[in-house]
C-alpha positions in Angstrom: 13.0 4.9 -27.1 14.0 1.8 -28.6 11.8 -1.3 -28.6 10.7 -4.6 -30.0 9.1 -3.8 -33.1 7.4 -7.4 -32.7 5.4 -6.1 -30.0 1.6 -4.8 -30.8 2.0 -2.3 -28.2 5.1 -0.5 -29.3 4.0 -0.8 -33.0 0.8 0.8 -32.1 2.9 3.5 -30.3 5.1 4.2 -32.6 2.2 4.7 -35.2 0.6 7.8 -32.8 0.9 11.2 -33.4 2.2 13.4 -30.2 -1.1 14.7 -29.4 -2.9 11.3 -29.2 0.5 10.2 -27.0 -0.6 13.2 -24.5 -3.9 12.4 -24.4 -3.7 8.8 -23.5 -1.7 9.7 -20.4 -5.4 12.4 -19.5 -8.5 10.6 -17.9 -11.3 13.4 -17.7 -14.1 13.8 -15.9 -17.7 15.1 -17.0 -20.3 17.9 -16.2 -23.2 16.2 -16.7 -25.4 13.3 -17.1 -24.7 13.7 -21.0 -21.9 14.6 -23.2 -21.8 18.2 -24.3 -19.5 20.1 -27.0 -16.5 20.0 -24.2 -16.5 16.4 -23.7 -16.6 15.9 -27.8 -13.8 17.9 -28.2 -12.0 15.9 -25.5 -12.4 12.7 -27.6 -12.0 14.4 -31.0 -9.8 17.2 -30.6 -7.3 15.9 -27.9 -7.9 12.1 -28.0 -8.1 11.5 -24.2 -7.1 8.2 -22.9 -10.9 7.9 -21.0 -13.4 9.5 -18.4 -13.9 8.6 -15.0 -17.7 8.4 -14.2 -18.5 10.7 -10.9 -21.9 10.1 -8.4 -23.1 13.6 -10.4 -22.6 11.6 -14.0 -25.2 8.7 -12.5 -28.8 9.4 -12.3 -30.2 6.0 -13.3 -29.3 3.0 -14.9 -30.5 3.7 -18.0 -29.3 7.7 -18.2 -25.8 5.6 -17.1 -25.8 3.1 -19.7 -26.7 5.8 -22.7 -23.7 8.5 -21.1 -21.5 5.3 -21.6 -22.7 4.4 -25.0 -22.3 7.6 -26.2 -18.9 8.1 -25.0 -18.0 5.0 -27.0 -19.6 6.3 -29.9 -18.4 9.8 -30.0 -14.6 8.0 -29.8 -15.2 5.7 -32.7 -13.0 7.7 -35.1 -10.3 7.2 -32.8 -7.8 4.2 -33.3 -7.5 3.4 -29.2 -10.9 2.5 -27.3 -11.7 4.8 -24.1 -10.5 4.1 -20.3 -14.2 4.1 -18.7 -13.6 4.4 -15.2 -15.5 4.7 -11.9 -14.8 4.5 -8.3 -16.8 1.3 -7.1 -15.3 -0.3 -3.4 -18.5 -1.0 -1.5 -19.6 0.7 1.5 -20.1 4.6 1.0 -17.9 4.7 -1.9 -20.3 3.8 -4.7 -21.1 5.3 -8.1 -23.5 2.9 -9.7 -27.2 3.6 -9.5 -29.7 3.6 -6.6 -31.1 0.5 -8.1 -28.1 -1.8 -6.9 -28.0 -3.4 -4.0 -25.0 -2.1 -1.8 -21.7 -3.8 -1.5 -20.7 -4.1 2.3 -17.5 -1.5 3.3 -14.1 -3.2 2.5 -13.8 -3.5 6.8 -16.5 -6.1 6.9 -15.1 -8.1 4.4 -12.0 -7.3 6.4 -13.7 -8.4 9.4 -14.8 -11.7 7.7 -11.2 -12.2 6.9 -12.0 -14.6 4.1 -10.5 -14.9 0.9 -13.0 -16.6 -1.2 -15.5 -13.8 0.2 -13.2 -11.2 -1.2 -12.4 -12.9 -4.6 -16.2 -12.9 -5.0 -16.9 -9.1 -4.3 -14.5 -8.1 -6.9 -16.1 -10.8 -9.4 -19.7 -9.0 -8.2 -18.1 -5.6 -8.8 -16.3 -7.1 -12.3 -19.8 -8.2 -13.1 -21.6 -4.8 -12.8 -18.9 -2.5 -14.1 -18.6 -4.7 -17.3 -22.9 -5.3 -17.5 -22.2 -1.1 -18.1 -19.6 -1.4 -20.6 -17.0 0.4 -18.1 -13.7 -1.3 -18.2 -11.7 0.3 -15.0 -12.1 0.7 -11.3 -10.5 2.5 -8.9 -10.2 -0.2 -6.2 -9.5 -2.1 -4.1 -8.0 0.1 -1.4 -4.6 -1.2 -0.4 -4.5 1.1 2.1 -4.0 0.1 5.4 -6.2 1.8 8.3 -3.4 2.2 11.0 -4.3 5.8 12.1 -7.4 6.3 14.2 -7.2 10.1 13.3 -7.4 9.5 9.4 -10.6 11.2 8.1 -10.6 9.7 4.9 -10.0 6.2 4.9 -11.3 4.5 8.0 -14.1 1.5 6.8 -12.6 2.0 3.5 -9.7 -0.5 4.2 -9.9 -3.8 4.9 -8.5 -3.8 8.1 -5.3 -2.3 10.3 -2.9 -5.1 9.7 -0.8 -5.4 6.7 -1.0 -9.8 6.2 -5.0 -9.1 6.0 -4.9 -5.6 3.8 -2.7 -7.6 1.3 -4.4 -11.1 1.4 -8.5 -9.7 1.0 -7.3 -6.8 -1.5 -5.5 -8.8 -3.7 -8.1 -11.5 -4.1 -10.5 -8.2 -5.0 -8.2 -7.0 -7.3 -8.3 -11.0 -9.1 -12.0 -11.0 -8.8 -12.1 -7.5 -10.9 -9.4 -8.7 -13.1 -11.2 -11.7 -14.0 -14.1 -9.8 -15.4 -12.0 -7.9 -17.8 -11.7 -5.1 -15.5 -8.6 -3.4 -15.0 -7.8 -2.7 -11.4 -6.6 0.2 -10.3 -5.3 -0.4 -6.7 -4.8 2.9 -4.6 -3.9 4.6 -2.9 -0.1 4.3 -3.8 1.9 4.5 -1.5 -0.2 4.6 1.5 -2.7 6.8 2.6 -3.5 4.8 5.6 -1.5 6.6 8.1 -2.6 10.2 7.8 -4.6 12.5 9.5 -4.9 14.9 6.6 -8.0 14.2 3.4 -6.4 14.4 0.5 -8.8 15.9 -1.6 -8.5 19.5 0.7 -4.8 19.0 1.5 -1.3 17.6 1.5 -1.0 14.4 3.5 2.5 13.3 5.0 3.9 9.9 6.1 6.9 10.4 8.0 8.4 7.2 8.4 12.0 6.1 6.7 11.9 3.9 3.6 12.8 0.6 5.7 9.2 1.3 7.7 7.4 2.1 4.4 9.2 -1.1 2.4 7.6 -3.3 5.6 4.0 -1.7 5.8 2.6 1.1 3.8 4.4 -0.4 0.4 3.8 -4.0 1.0 0.0 -4.3 -0.1 1.4 -2.6 -3.4 4.3 -4.4 -4.0 2.4 -7.9 -3.8 -0.4 -6.8 -5.7 2.0 -5.6 -8.7 
């Protein structure tokens, strides 16, 4: 594609092989508490863009720190650093070691409806992740919890009103960003008004575009 050669990103992409470009589209998982031959192959042969740590990858602080450092060490030969990601929302969605104090669920933050508090939550999350060398958080949740039958969102959402979700979610995002953590807002285009868990099935939202643009999509468009 045509582009401005003075843009360092465009210049970098021009210099990449097809394998490296494809690899950057993938964030992979790890099987256990340490990297293995499969992980090394993903880095060295397939040039994956990064890794996500799940609960099964975190035993304690020392082990988690060692795992992240070993991923970075393994990637030294690649020109592009890894995305090192985690799902750290607060509440029940936390992958951090048990030694860490749990941050309240987003619903409890939403009940306070305090922008400064939301920003501080994002900052604290960012500080924790940055201390381990992580650089990406799949948070905050910008879903509007508008369906009481929803089996997967619930108190992960800041609330059931567009303005609260938008205002507090964006402040949490800014707090993460100010700690140099990439904030990946989710679950686009909106998982709030569903009754199926997307981990096990295919949820659908049966609304027209006008409704989506004034409700489900609003927090995401404002965040963008």
